[in-house]
N, C-alpha and C positions, 0 to 999 in steps of 0.2 A: 504494500500500500504506500502511497505517496504523501500521506498526511502533511501538507504544508511545504512540500518540496517544489522546486521549479520544474516545469515541464522540459523534457529533453527536446532536441530539435525535431525528432520524429514525432513526438507527442504534440508539439506545437503545430506542425504541419497537419496532423490529423484533426486537431481542434479547428484550425482555419478552414479545412475542407468541410467539417461538420457545420460550421457557421454559414458557409456558402449555401447549404441546403435549406436554410430558413427554419422557422419555429416548427418543431415536430407536432406540438399540440394544435397549432393553427392548421397544419396540413391534414391531420386526422379529422378535424371539424370542418374542413373545407372553407376556412376563413383566412383573411389576411388583415392583420391589424396595422401593418405599416410601422410598427414600433421597432426600436433597435433590438437586434438579436444578441443574446448572451449565452455563454457557455455554462451549462448546468452539470455539475458532477453528481453522478448517481451515488446513492448512499447505502451503506451497510446498516446494521442495527446500531442504535445509540447515536445516530447522525454522524457516523464516521464516513468520510469520503472514500470511495473505492479507488481513486487514483485518476490520473489524466487520461488513461486509456478507456475510461468508462464515463464518457460525456455525451450529452445531447444538446441540441440547440433549442432554446426557448426564447420567445420575445420577452421584453421586460414585464409585460402583464402576466404571462403564464409562469415566469420565473419568480418574480417578487411581488406581483400584484400592483405594479406601478404603471400608470398610463402615461 
């Protein structure tokens, strides 16, 4: 697990490609909010991040509830 470590070059490229896909929640719902996209790290139990290889793209609304 990468708890708090910087992403490697390969992980950073993966995150950038993920962000290019747009918000996963908007895609599933057939919506487009037009809000900025953010990287969301998937979590294990007790809110521990799984690491940089386990990320999805969410817009600011679906990530943090911010419009």
